[in-house]
N, C-alpha and C positions, 0 to 999 in steps of 0.2 A: 362293407358288411352292414346290414340294417338290423336294428334291435327292435323287438316287439315289446310293447308296454301294455300292461293290463292294470288299469287304475280302478280301485274301488274305494269310494268315499264313505267313511264311517261317520264322521261328524265334521264340524268346521275347525276342529283342532288336530285331527289325524285322518290319514287315509293310507291305504295299502297300495304299493306299487310292485307289481311282479314283472320281471323282464328276463329274457334269455340273453346270456352273454357267452359269446364264443371267443376262445383264445386264438388270436391270430399268430401266424408264424413271424418271428422277429427278422424282418428284412426291411430294406429301404432306409431312407434318410432318418426317419423317426423310429427306426427299429419296429415298425408295424406297417402293415399294408395300408391302413387307413388312420390318418392322424387324428380323426375325430373320435376314435374309440380308445386312444391311449391317454393315460392320465396326464403326464407331463406336457406333451404337445397341446392337449386341450386346454390345460391351465395357462399355458403361454398365450394361446389364442384368445382366451378370456381376458387375461390381463391387458393385452394389446388393444382389444376391443373397448374396454372401459376406459383405458388411458386416452386413446384417440378420440372417442366420442365425447368424453368429458371436457377435453381441451377444446374441441370444436364448438360445443354448446357454450362453454364459458366465453369464447371469443364472440359468438353470435349474440349472447345475452348481455354483454358488457355495455353496449349502448343504452340498454334498458336499466342500467344501475342495479343489476342483480348480483348478489354475493355468490361465491363459488359453490356454496352448499346447494343452491338451487340447480345448478348445472349438474353436480354430482348425483343428486337424487333422480333428476330427469334421465340422466344417462343410464343409471341402473335400471329404471323402469323400462326404458326403451329397449334394453337388451334382455329383459325378462320374459316371462311366459304370457304377458298380457296380449289381448286380441290385437291391439294396435301397435305392438312392438315391432322393431326392425326384423328380428328373426322370423316372425310370423309372415311378414310381408314378403321377405326375400325367399322364404321357404327353407331356411337352413337353421337347425337348432344347435346353438352352441352351449346350451345347458341341459344336456341329457340327465336323467335322474341319477345314473350311476356316477356322475361327476360332481353331484351336489356335496357329497361328504368331503371330498378333497378341497373343493372350493371354500366351504364353510370352515374347515380346519385351518387353512391358510388365513382366511379373513379373521378368524377368532384369535389366532396367534398374533397377527398385526394389531388387533384391538387390545390385546393384553399389553403389548409394548406401548401403544399409544395412550392407554389409560395411565400407565406409569408416568408418562410425560405430563399428562394432566395433573397428576399428583405432584409432580415437580413444581408446576406453576401454581399449586393451591397455596393460598395465603389467607389466614384468618384475620390478619391485622387490618386490612381495608375495611372488613365488616365491622370490627370493633371501633375503629377510628372514624367511621363514616358519620357525617352529621345527621342530626335528627331528620332534616328534610329528605335526604336520600334513603334513610332507613324506613321512614314512614311511607314514602312512595313505593319502595320495593315490597314492603310487607303488605300494603294494600293490593298491589298487583297479585301477589301470591295468595292472599286471602280470598280475592274474587276468582282466581283461576282454578284452584283446587275444587271448590264446590261446583263450579261450572263443569269441570271435567267429569265429576261424579254424576251429575245430572244428565249430561249428554250421553255418557256410556249407558246409563240406565234407560235412557230413551231409546237408543239403538237396540238394546236387548229387549226392551218391551215390545218393539216392532217385530222382533224375531221370537215368536213363541217357542220355536223348536229349541233354541239355545237355553231359554229359561227352564224349560221342562227337562232338559238333559241333566240328570243328577250326576253324571260322571264329569261334568264341567263346572263344579262348584267354585273352582279357583277363579274362572272367568267372571262369574257372578259376584264373588266376594272381593276380589283384589283388582279386577280389571278397572273399575272406576277410579281406584286410588292411582294407578299408573297413568291413566288419562289425565287426572288432575295434576300429577307431578310433571308430566310432559307440557302441559299448558302453562304451568307456573314458571318454567325456566326461560331464561333469555341468553342467547348465545353471545358470549363476550367477544370472541375472535371476529365473527362476521359483523357484529354491531360496530366494532372498532373500524373495520374497513369501510363500512357504509359512512360512518361519521367522517372518516378521513377524506373520502371522496367528495363530500359536500362541505369540507372545511368547518365542521361543527365540533371537532374534538375539544377545542378550548372555549366553547360557548357554555353558558350555564346549563342549557339543555343537554349538550354532549357530556359534560362532567357528571350530571345527575344520572344520565342514562348508563354510563360506564359503572358508576358506583352501584346503581340499582342492579345492573346485570351481574356484578360480582356477588351481591347479596342473594340474588335469585338463584344463581348457580350453586352457591354454598348450601342454600336451603334445599334445592332440588337433590343435590348429591346426598345430603344427610337423610332425607326422607326415603330416597331410593335404596341406600344401604340398609336402612332399618326395615323397610318393607321386604326387601330380598331376604334378610335374615329371618323374618317372621314367616315368610312364605315356604321355608324349607320343610321337608317332610317331618322332621322331628320337632318343629316349632320351638318350644322352650329350649330343648336340647341344642337346636341350631342357633338360636338367639344367643344363648350363653357362650357357646364356642366362638361365634363370630365376634362378639364384643370382648371376649377374652383374648382373641388374637389381636384386635385393635389395641387393647390395653398393653399387651405384650410388646407391640410395635412402638408405642408411645413411651413407655417407661423403662423398657429394657433394651430393645433393639436400637432405638435412636441414639442413646448415649454410647452404646457399643460401637455402632457404625461411625459415629464422629471420632471416637478414639482410634479406631482401626484405620480410617482414612487419613487421620492426622499423622500416624506413625509410618504409613506406607506411601504417602504422597510427598514429593519434593518439588518446590518451586511451582506448585499448582499444575503439575503435569501428571497425567495418569497413564499408566502402562496398559498394554493390551490384556494382560492377565487380570487387572482390576476391571476392565470393561467386561471381559468374559464372565468374571464372577458376579458382576451386577446383572448381566443378561440372564445368567442361570438363576440368580436370586428372584428375578422377576417371575419367571416360570414357576419356580418352587413355591413362591407366595400364592400364586394363582392356584396351584394344585392343593395347597393346604386349605385355603378357604373353600374350595370346591368340595374337598373331602369333609369339611365341617358342615356341609349342607347348604352353604350359601352360594354365591356366584363367584366365578373364577376372576372377575375384574376387581373384587374387593381387595384382594391381597396385593396386586400391583399398584393399585391406587394408594393404599396405605404406605407401601414401601416408598413410593415417590414422594408422599407428603412428609415422611420423616427423614428423607435424605438430607445430609448437611448442605445448606445453601450458601454458606459463607466462603467457600473455597473454589468458586468458579466452576463447580461441577455441572451445574445445570446447562450452561452454554456449551461446555465441552461435549456433554452427552448428546445434546441436540445437533451439534455439528457433525459428530461422528456416527450417530445412529439415527437421530430423529428424522433427518431428511430422507434416509432410506426407508424408514417405516412409513412416513407421510407420502412418499412418492410411489411406492410399490405395494405395500401391504394394505394401506387404507383404501385405495381404489377398489381392491377386492371386497372390502367390507361394504362399500356402496353398491358393488355388484350384487352381493348377497341381499342387501335391503331391497333391491329391485326384483331379484329372483323370487323373493318371498311374497311379492305383491302380484296380484292378479285381478284384472277387472271382472273376472269370473265371480269372485266373492262379493263383488259390490252390486252387480247388476243382474245376477241370476245365473243358474246352471243351464248351459245350453244343451247338456245331455240329459237334463231332467233327472239327474240322480239325487240332487240335493236342492231344496227350495230356499231361496233367499228373497227377503221382501224389501231390500234397500232399493232405492231409486235415485235418480239424479236430484230430484227436489229435496229429498231428505239429506243427501250428501251436501248440497249447497247450504242447507239450513244449519247443519252441524258446523260447517266451516265458518259461516257468518257468526254464529253464537260463540264459537271458540275464539274467533278473532275479537269479538267485542267484549268478552269477559275481562281479559287483562287490560284492554284498552280503557274500559269504563272505570275499573278500579284505579288504574294509574292516573287517569284524567281527574277523578274526583279528589284523590290524594294531592295532586299537584295544585288544584284550585284551593284547597284548604291551606296549602303552603304559600298562598298569595302569588302564584304564578299566573300569567296571562292566559286567556282561553286558548290562544293560538299555540303558545309554548306547551300548554298542558295537552293539547291535542297531538302535537308532534311527539311529545314524550310518550304518550300512550301508544302511538303507532310503533315508535322505535322499540318498545319493550316487548313487542310481539315477534322480534327477530329470533327464529329458531335455528338450531344448528346440530352439530355432532352429538351433543349431550342428549338431545331429544331423540336422536336415532339410536343411541346406545341404550337408552331406557326402553324404547319401543322394541328393539330386537331382543333384549334380554327378557322383557315381559312375554314375548311370544315363545322363547325358549322354555320359560317357566310355566307356560300354558295359562298365564293370567289373562292373556288376550288370545282370541281365536283369529282365524285368517280374515274374517270380515271386519272385526273391530280393529285389527292391525292395519288393514287396507284403508279404512275410513280415516284413522288417525294419521297415517303417512300422507294421504292426500291433504289433510287439514294442516299438517306441519309445513308441507311444501307451499300450499296456497296462502298460509298466513305470512310467510316470509316474502313472497313474490311482490306484493303491493308496497312494501316498505320503501324501496329505492325510488320507484316512480312517484310515490307520494311526496317524498322529500324534494325531488326534482320539480314538482309542481308547486309546492307551497313554501319552499325555503330559499327561493332565489333572493329574497330581501335580506337574507343573513349576510350576503356578500357586501363588501364595502361599497358605499355609495360614491359615485364619481363626483358628487357635489360637495364633498367634504372640503373645508378650507385647508389650504396647505399650511402646515405648521413648520416653523423654522427657528433657528437660534435668534435671528433678528427680531422675531415676534416676542421673545421672552423679555419681559421688563426687568428693571433693576431690582424689583421686589417681588418677582414672580418665580415659582418653582420651575426648575429645569428637569424635564423628564427624558431620560435616556434609556433606550432599549439596547442592551449589550448582548450580542450573540457570541456564544462559545461552542466549539465543537469537541475540543480536547482540553485537558487540564492545563496545557502549556499556553493556551490563549488568554487565560484569566489574569495573569500577573501583569502583562502589558496593558490590558484594558483598564485594570484597576489604577494603574499609574496614570493613564490618560484621564480617568475620571477625577482623580485627585488633582491633576493639573487644571481641571475645569473650574476650580475655585468655588467649592461649595461654601456657602456663608449663611448666616442666620437670616439675612434679608432675601437671599435667593438660594434656598437649599436644593439639593439634587436628589431626585428619586430614580433609582436604577431598577429596571426590570432585567434581571439576569436570566437569559433564555438559553437553555441547553438544547442544541440541535441534535436530534435523534432520528435516524431513519426508521420508518415503520416497516419492520420485518417480521415480528412475531409478538406473542403474548407479552413478553417482558417489556418491550418498548411501550405498548399501550398502557401497561400497568403504571408507568411513570405519570401518566395523566391522573390516574386514580390517587396516586400518592400526593400529587400536587393538591388535588381536591381535599385530601384528608389532612394536609399539612404534616404528613409523615413520610419517612423514607422506608424503602423496602429493605428486606433482610436477605436479598439474594446476592449472588456473586457479582452482579454489575453495579452494586451500590457505590463502591469506592470511585470507580471511574466516572460514573454518571453524576455523582453529587460533589465531587471534589472542587470543580470550578464554582458551583453555586455556593459551597461552603466558604470558599475564599472570599467571594463578594460579601457574604453575611458576616464573616469575621472582620472584614475591613469596615463594614458599617457599624459594628459594635464598638470599634475603637475610635471611629471618626464622627465627630458631631456634624449635624446638618446633612447627613447622608442617610437615606433609608433604602432598603433593598427588598424586592419581592422576587423570589425564585420561581421560574416557570419552566416548562418543558414543551418544546415544539416537536411533536411526533408526527411525521408525515413522510411520504415518498419524496426523494430528493427532487424529482421533477416538479413538484408543487409546493416544496418547502417555503418558497418565497411568498406564497399566498398566506400561509399561517403567520409569517413574520409581519407582513403588512397588515393583516387583519388585527393582530394583537397591538400593533402600533396605533391603529385607528381606535380600537376599543379603549386603550389606556391613554389616549391624547398625547402621544409621545412626540417630542420635538426633534429628537436625533436618534437614528439607528446607527450603532457602531458594529461593523462586521470585520473580523480578522481576515486578512488576505495573505496568501503566499504566492510568490512568483514561481514559475515552473523550473527555473534554474537560479542558482545563486549567482553573486556577482562575479565569481570565478568561472562561470559557465558550466558548473557541475550541477546535474539535476538534483533538485531538492526533493528528498523522499517525503517531506511533509506536504508537498503540493498535492491537492485533490481537485481534479478538473470538475467534479460535480459541485464541490463547494464553491469554486470559482464561478461557475454558471449561476449558482444561487445568488452570489454577490451581485452579478450583473443584472439578474432579474429584479432583485430588491431595489436597486438604484433606478431601474426603469419603471417600477410600479408603486414605489412608496409615495404616500401623501404627506411626507415630512422630509426633513433633511436626512441625509445619509452620509456616513464617513467610512471609508475603506481604510483600514488600519494595517500598514505593513510594519510589524514590529521587528526591530533589529536590535533590541536590547534596551528598550525604554525603562524596563524594570530595574536595570542595573544602575540607573541614575538615582535611585532611592528617593524619588520625589515623594513617595508615600511615607517617608520617615518624617511626618509632619511634627512629631513631638520633640525632635531634635532641633533646637533653634540654631545650632552651630553648623548645620549642614549647608554646604555651599549652594548658591543659586544655580539655576539651570537655564540654558540658552536655547530658545526656540526661534525659528525663522519662518516668516510667512511671505510667500512669493505672490505678488499681486500683478496680474496682467489685465484683467478686466472681465466683466460679465457677472451674471447672478451668482454663479458658483464661487467666484472669488470674493464677491461681497459677503456671502455667507461664511466663507472661511475666515475673512477678516473679523466678522462679528464674533466667531468662536475664538479666534486668537486674542481679541480684546478681552473676552471674558477670562481667558487664561492669564493674561497680563495682570489681572487683579490678584493673583496668587503671590504671596510674599517671597517665594523662592523662584519665581519665573522671571527671566529677562527676555523680552520680545523685541525682535528686530523684523520690521516690515520693509520689504524691498519691492518697490513698484517699478515694473519694467515699462518704460514709455517709448513709443517709436519716435524717430526723428521727423523733422518737417518734410524731408524728402519722401519718407515712407507714407506720410499722410497724403502728400501730393500724388504719389504713384498709385495709392489706393483709390483716389478720387478719379483718376484717369485710366484706370486698369480695365475698363470695359465691363465691370461688374454691373449687375442690375441696380437701378436707382434705389429700390427698396432695401437691398442689402447694404448699400452705402449709408442710407438713412438709419438703418438699424445700428450700424457701428457708431454713428454720431449720437444717437439716443443712449446707447450703452455708455459712451464716454461721459455724457452729461451725468448719468447716474453714478458712474464711478468717481467722477470728480466730487460730486456732492458727498459721497461716502467717505472719500479720503479726507475731504475738508472737515467733516464732522469728527473723523478719527484724530486729525491734527489738533482740533480744538479740545477734545477730551483728554489728550495725552500731553498737553503742553507742560504741565507740571509734574509729569511722571518720569523720573530719571531712569526707570527700568524699561522704558519703551523708546525705541529708536526707529525713525522713519526716514528712508532714503530712497532716492529715485536713480535708476540706471537706464541708460539708453540701450535699446536692443530692437533690432528690426526683424529678427527671425529666431527660430528655435535654437540654432547653432550658437548664436551670440549669448542667449540666455544660459545655455549649458556651460559656456566658457566662463561666465560670470560666477555661476554656481560652483564651478570647479575650484575657484580661488577660496571658497569657504569650507573646503573639505576638512572634517574633523572638529569644526568649531561649534557645531550645534548638535543637541540631542534629538531634535524633532524638526522636520520640515512640514509645513502646512501649505497645501495648494488646492485650488479649485479643480474640479474634474473637467468641466466643459468650457472651451474657449472659442469654439468655432463661430466665426462671424461677429466677435465681440471687440476686436481690435485689429488695426492694420498688421500687427505682428502675426496674427493667425492666418494671414493671407500671403502665400498659399502654404506656409510651413505646416500648419496644423490641419490634420484630417478630421473627419467627423468622429465624435466620441463613440459612435457606434462600432467603430473598428477596434477600439481599445477599451478594455474593462476599467482601466484607471485614468482614461483620458491620455492625450498625447504627452503632455508634460509629466504627469504622474507615471506613465508607463516608462518613459525615458529615464526618469530618475531611479525608479525601482529596479530597472534592469541594467543600470551602469554601475561602475565601480565608485562613482561619486558618493553613493549612499553610504557605503561602509558600515559603520555601527550607528548611523543616524536613522531613526524611525521616520516613517512617512505617513501622513494623514491626508487623504484625498477627500475633499468635501464636495457634496452635491446638494 
């Protein structure tokens, strides 16, 4: 069945569409003869089209470092009514006029729920606690962008005399410039976070300032948007009073009532289906109330999300149960609507000569350049005043032009309110898309130097002098990792001559807005008030509490937020930036000593440990904690506490020499007794290695390593001659099996074993018993000890 459409254009804000619709007989798979004319099948086709196309475009644009919002906007435009759209080329229309109402209804419903989740993420504390530098940079960007938007909109209208003379479109003339300014003032936090994470700039000064500035810009844009929407209502003063009255009701009455109700109805932080249904109903009800007040339907859901109690893990629960569904199914329809509302017809002229437009490509490009430059210039000038380099100021100015969902929400809402007509809507949509596109390629071109230089000198424990500060980067993923690492740091013997500075880094996977907010809280030196606070900050608080009680120890808490696949780059970059000597990473074996799978084992974290040891420009220690905290080494105030026995196994090579240097530092602790066991091969093993057919260079390498090992052991003997707490002994061993037999006789005698990770080609013992360390994350000896019953309750530290 074909439908005939008769379109009559009245102005750039409205037009009449008349079409004949015939009711088909309910037969066939779709209960209709033609699936294209039935609402539900057509909606499913539209949803599948936008999902498939957006994913394809996101995949194609990923090498160009484009955020997902670029692909979503482009997918909507390509499926819309533009001349160059896919349906036009194929000759199939998937957006007939009689389907627009259904499509927009579903998209707006999804938008209402999504705005509620934006309200859940809304925090005023990062704005209040932001430093003067971040505030001044954000304010400068907003102050330049809003007047620029006003002037650009006025310029477009000035070129279009028909719109200015149209007295029925006074909203466009009066409020359109304000909406343009608000759109240009905003910076999308979510997409900016992903861009910074891709280029490993989250923990740089530019990255932290950009995130803090984005939060301030978003809060300012939301506030201005809500105020302008209230003023734009038909009743004006009546609408403003009702809208702000609803906001006051939410803050002062509904918020404490919700907190009390959820406290009484929630047990063990678990929420019932009835509670979720009530919240979903409340979201729609709040939207209905603010819409009835003359404002916009998204004001109510946003306020409801902003006042929801955030201390009972509600946010993460709602996102897990509802948020993914809204983001995956409802929001693509919103991007579809954004594209359907755009048409190149409104930008470059009426092909049917019904309505004259005077925009052209040159004007459109000029608007985009000026819009892009407004916030860039403001941010650049403010950054220079804050004594940032020209290069960093330029990068920051480009980053602050990242647009996203908030700009699209404001743009779509302003079209609904007729504050923008189809032409100004189309121009700004192209500007929003074009302003975001160059951000990723620009960083790829100019920010390569932010990565760690391969010329950095390797930092190690051996390079720390007797009166030099030892800098340790301690990684934690869960709260259980902190206690053992703190005991290890205490055993490292912090003193007045050689204090220890600890960078306590919490490893967080970059998944959503909450994870990225941890970076902002680090920059503000504050903690968030959301439901993830306890779990995220417990380990860092443990380090800080330890530092407050212990002299000669200082702690700086940081958060590494990244995808697990590139987490090691953040760790190594922070270690380089902070001149760290040692990185300590907790490690769990896949199975316990009894062969039972360890539920705490995470293969992704194990892979992070492996990559850190391969890429770090300093020493790294993999720590297998089997209860070092129970030894109460941290009870340094109790002089009667018994001493603790540590053993260091020395085979040979640079890793063992580094492990010996760290063990020597530990031996200075008054409660540590150290036993160093050097495994030496017999004369027969040396003779066999020299006639084993190995290459001459390999044998010479073993001899050179032995000379270095002998010098290191001789120095150790000399320094420990008068130390009764240090014992050095040598054991004959020709292979790994003999070493394990010797270690088995020590079972239960020591609280900590210290070994080097790599031994390949360092001693005749390693030929051929030891494989390359590339096959084992802990090295051959470390892997054998950690996976055997010999370890028992003894912890293990593998040094590289």
